[in-house]
C-alpha positions as CSV (number, residue, x, y, z in Angstrom):
1,M,54.1,6.1,-16.9
2,T,56.4,3.1,-16.2
3,E,59.3,5.0,-17.8
4,L,58.6,8.0,-15.6
5,K,58.6,5.9,-12.4
6,T,61.9,4.3,-13.5
7,R,63.5,7.7,-14.0
8,I,62.3,9.0,-10.7
9,G,63.5,5.9,-8.9
10,R,66.9,6.1,-10.5
11,T,67.3,9.8,-9.7
12,A,66.2,9.4,-6.1
13,A,68.6,6.5,-5.6
14,A,71.4,8.6,-7.0
15,L,70.6,11.5,-4.7
16,L,70.5,9.3,-1.7
17,L,73.8,7.7,-2.6
18,A,75.4,11.1,-3.0
19,L,74.1,12.3,0.3
20,T,75.3,9.2,2.0
21,L,78.8,8.9,0.5
22,A,79.9,12.5,-0.1
23,P,82.4,13.6,2.5
24,A,81.5,16.7,4.5
25,Q,83.9,19.6,4.4
26,A,85.6,19.6,7.8
27,T,85.1,22.7,10.0
28,L,85.6,23.2,13.7
29,L,83.8,20.7,15.9
30,D,83.1,23.5,18.4
31,I,84.8,21.5,21.2
32,D,84.6,23.3,24.6
33,P,86.5,21.1,27.0
34,D,85.1,20.8,30.5
35,A,86.6,19.6,33.8
36,P,89.0,18.1,34.5
37,L,90.6,20.8,32.3
38,L,94.2,20.5,31.3
39,R,96.3,23.3,29.8
40,F,99.2,22.7,27.4
41,G,101.8,24.6,25.5
42,S,104.9,23.6,23.5
43,L,108.6,23.6,24.0
44,L,111.5,23.9,21.6
45,N,111.2,21.2,18.8
46,Q,107.5,20.6,19.7
47,G,104.5,21.6,17.7
48,L,102.6,20.2,14.6
49,D,103.8,18.5,11.5
50,Y,101.7,17.2,8.6
51,D,103.2,15.0,5.8
52,V,101.1,15.0,2.7
53,A,102.7,11.8,1.3
54,S,101.5,9.7,4.2
55,G,98.6,11.8,5.3
56,R,100.0,11.7,8.9
57,L,99.2,14.6,11.3
58,G,101.5,14.6,14.4
59,I,101.3,17.0,17.3
60,T,103.6,17.2,20.4
61,G,103.2,19.5,23.4
62,D,103.9,20.2,27.0
63,P,101.1,19.5,29.5
64,Q,101.4,22.2,32.2
65,A,98.4,22.3,34.7
66,V,95.0,20.9,35.5
67,Q,91.8,22.1,37.0
68,F,89.7,19.4,38.5
69,V,86.8,21.8,39.2
70,L,85.7,24.8,37.3
71,P,86.1,27.4,38.5
72,G,88.9,26.2,40.7
73,P,92.7,26.2,41.4
74,F,95.3,25.1,39.0
75,T,97.5,22.0,39.9
76,G,100.8,21.8,38.2
77,I,101.8,18.7,36.1
78,S,105.3,17.6,36.9
79,G,107.7,14.7,36.4
80,P,108.5,13.4,32.9
81,R,105.6,15.0,31.0
82,S,104.5,15.0,27.4
83,L,101.6,15.2,25.1
84,S,101.2,13.6,21.7
85,M,98.4,13.3,19.1
86,D,99.0,11.3,15.9
87,F,96.6,10.1,13.2
88,F,95.9,10.1,9.5
89,V,93.7,12.4,7.3
90,D,92.8,12.5,3.6
91,S,93.3,15.3,1.2
92,S,90.1,17.0,2.5
93,G,91.2,16.8,6.1
94,I,88.8,14.0,7.0
95,V,90.1,11.4,9.5
96,T,91.0,8.1,7.8
97,G,92.4,6.3,10.8
98,G,94.7,6.2,13.7
99,I,98.3,5.0,14.2
100,A,99.3,1.7,15.8
101,G,98.9,2.2,19.5
102,N,97.3,5.2,21.1
103,D,96.4,8.2,18.9
104,F,96.4,10.4,22.0
105,E,98.8,10.1,24.9
106,L,99.4,12.3,27.9
107,F,102.1,11.6,30.5
108,G,103.1,13.3,33.7
109,E,102.6,13.4,37.5
110,I,99.8,15.2,39.4
111,D,99.6,15.7,43.1
112,S,95.9,16.6,43.4
113,D,95.8,16.8,47.2
114,G,99.1,18.6,47.7
115,D,100.6,16.1,50.1
116,G,103.8,15.8,48.2
117,S,103.0,12.4,46.7
118,P,101.6,12.0,43.1
119,D,98.0,10.9,42.9
120,Y,98.2,10.3,39.2
121,S,101.4,9.4,37.4
122,G,102.8,7.8,34.2
123,L,100.3,7.5,31.4
124,L,97.6,10.0,32.5
125,L,95.3,9.7,29.6
126,A,95.1,7.7,26.3
127,G,92.6,7.8,23.4
128,E,91.7,6.9,19.9
129,I,90.8,9.6,17.3
130,R,87.1,10.0,16.5
131,E,86.7,13.5,14.9
132,F,88.9,16.4,13.8
133,G,88.1,20.0,12.9
134,F,90.1,22.9,11.6
135,Q,89.9,26.5,10.6
136,N,92.5,28.7,8.8
137,L,92.5,32.1,10.6
138,T,95.4,34.1,9.3
139,A,98.7,33.6,7.5
140,T,100.4,32.3,10.7
141,V,97.6,31.5,13.2
142,D,95.1,28.7,12.9
143,V,92.8,26.7,15.2
144,M,92.0,22.9,15.4
145,D,89.9,20.8,17.6
146,F,89.8,17.0,18.2
147,L,87.6,14.4,19.8
148,F,89.1,11.1,21.1
149,E,87.5,8.1,22.7
150,V,89.2,7.3,26.0
151,S,91.2,4.1,25.9
152,G,93.2,4.2,29.2
153,G,95.3,6.2,31.6
154,S,95.2,7.0,35.3
155,L,92.8,9.9,34.7
156,A,90.4,7.7,32.6
157,G,88.0,7.5,35.5
158,Q,87.6,11.3,35.5
159,F,86.4,11.0,31.9
160,A,83.8,8.2,32.4
161,G,80.9,8.7,30.0
162,F,82.8,11.3,28.0
163,G,85.4,11.7,25.3
164,I,88.6,13.6,25.3
165,G,88.0,17.0,23.8
166,V,91.0,19.2,22.6
167,A,90.8,22.8,21.5
168,M,94.1,24.0,20.1
169,T,95.7,27.1,18.6
170,L,98.6,26.9,16.2
171,E,101.1,29.8,15.9
172,N,103.9,30.2,13.5
173,S,101.8,28.0,11.3
174,S,102.2,27.4,7.5
175,F,98.7,25.8,7.2
176,T,96.6,27.4,4.5
177,G,93.5,25.4,4.9
178,S,94.7,22.8,2.4
179,F,95.9,19.2,3.1
180,A,97.3,19.0,-0.4
181,Q,100.7,20.1,0.8
182,D,103.0,19.7,3.9
183,F,102.6,22.2,6.7
184,S,103.8,22.7,10.2
185,S,103.5,24.9,13.3
186,T,106.3,25.5,15.8
187,R,104.1,26.6,18.6
188,V,100.8,25.0,19.8
189,K,98.7,25.7,22.9
190,G,95.3,24.7,24.1
191,R,92.9,23.0,26.5
192,I,92.1,19.3,27.1
193,G,89.0,18.1,28.9
194,T,85.8,16.1,28.9
195,A,83.6,16.4,25.8
196,P,80.3,14.7,24.8
197,I,80.6,11.9,22.2
198,P,77.7,12.3,19.7
199,P,76.0,9.2,18.3
200,S,77.0,8.1,14.8
201,Q,74.5,8.9,12.1
202,I,74.8,7.2,8.7
203,P,73.3,8.8,6.8
204,E,72.6,12.0,8.7
205,P,68.8,12.4,9.4
206,G,69.0,15.9,8.1
207,S,70.2,14.6,4.7
208,V,67.4,12.2,4.4
209,W,64.9,14.9,5.4
210,L,66.3,17.2,2.7
211,L,65.9,14.4,0.2
212,G,62.3,13.9,1.2
213,L,61.7,17.6,0.5
214,A,63.4,17.5,-2.9
215,L,61.5,14.4,-4.2
216,P,58.1,16.1,-4.7
217,A,59.7,18.9,-6.7
218,L,61.6,16.3,-8.7
219,L,58.4,14.4,-9.4
220,S,56.6,17.5,-10.6
221,T,59.4,18.5,-12.9
222,L,59.7,15.1,-14.5
223,R,55.9,14.9,-15.1
224,R,55.9,18.3,-16.9
225,R,58.8,17.2,-19.1
226,T,57.0,14.0,-19.9
227,R,53.8,15.8,-20.9
228,Q,55.8,18.3,-23.1
229,A,57.5,15.4,-24.8
């Protein structure tokens, strides 16, 4: 009986460790950005590049307009404007860390009240990467979404209590669903807005619950094998 308990204990510990440490396969986060909602596209020499040697994923784009209320009118983004997202992933597409400085930066000028004077200018929004999702759709079109924690910018007050959610489409893309090789996209477009930040769960409660369901069956199996021996 002592030997049976030892075997059960070791097996349960191994299962719990596997559930805790095994990386989940990344899929879309189902980010649906809310107001203030910014639209972006890309210009010549902008888009996405992934370098497998460093694991660095870099995106540049052109922020174009914002809606402060949904539904509501669009307000153009003018001035020197730019969008960048930059961070590192592993061979499974799981985020491993950010770059030095901001992982997300949005620059431009916004005249929200139409009086001819910018109400928001310079660094509009900055953030640090939290989560990343992806889906390979066709040979040349893919989708990705991102969740960043707000770290600064003149629009930061508009995101109080929320993260920065990004839903993006890649066109002219060479992404095949694998991060084991370089890939790029020469055209990106999408939406940026507020998104809830879920609490961290280590390990996930669902994993522990599944382990609890599996242990009785495991116990029964080991007991039968012990009797047969």
